[in-house]
N, C-alpha and C positions, 0 to 999 in steps of 0.2 A: 439499645444502641441506635441511633439512628444515621441514617444514611442520606446526603442530598440526592434528591431526583436526577435523573438525565434528563427528563422533558419537564418543558411549562410552557403557560400560557403568560404572553408580555400583557401589557396594559389593553392593548388593542385587541386582545384574542387571539394574537398566532402563535403559532405553536414555535418555540424556542427549544434547540439541543445544545447540551452543556459537553464541550471539548474533553475528551478523558484523560488530556495530555496537558494543555495550558487553563482549563478550568474555566474559559470565558464561555458565554450564552450567544448562541449564534441562531438566526433563524432555521428551522429543520427543513431544509432544502437541499438541493444539489447544486445550489452556486456556492453553499458554505462547504458542506459534506459531498464527498465521494459517494455511491450509493454501493451497498453491499448486499450482492445475490442479484435476481432478476428486477428488472425496474419496476414492473406492473405490481411488486410486493411493496415497494414504497422504502425498503428496509436501506439505513444509512450508517455510515460506518461510524465508531466513536469518535475517533478522531476527526477534527476539523482538516479543510484541506492544506492550510499551510504548515500545519503541525505534522501530515501524513507527509507530506512532499518534503520537509526537511528532514523525516526520517529516512525517508526511500533514499534521497541523495545522502545521507551519514552511509546506509548501506552500502550503496555502490561504489563509495570512496572507499571503504573498510574492505571491499572484496576486491575493488583494484589495485589495493596495496598488498594485501596475501598472495594474488597473483603474481604480482611483478616479484615481489621478494621469494617465491616459490616454482616460479615458473609456470607455463599454463596449464592447465588441468591435465591429469592423468588421459583422461578419456580424448581430449582434442590431440594428444601427441601421438597415440597409440589408432587415430581413425584414417582409416584407407579411403582412397576417392572411391565415391560409388559410379558405377556404370561399368565401370572397366572389367572386361573378359580377360579370364585366363585362357591362352590358347596352347595347346598341348604341341610340340613339332614334330 
C-alpha cells in the first residue's frame, strides 16, 4: 500500500505541499497555507487557504441556519447582564 507524500521538492528545489482537500500542490509557505501552531515551529495546516476558507464559510452558514431555525443558543437567552448589583431594600 503506497500513499502519496504530503510534501515534495519541485524542479527548482523548493518545498511544495499537497492540499488534503483539493489535492493541488502549492508552495509550502504561509502565502498558501495557514500556520498550525506556533509560528516558530513552521507547521502548516493540511488544507490550502482557499479550501480552509471555503470550509469555514460553509460551517458558519450552517451554524447560522441552525440558530435561526431554533432561536438563539440557550446560554445566550439566560445570560444576565454583568456588573449589576442586587440591593436589598
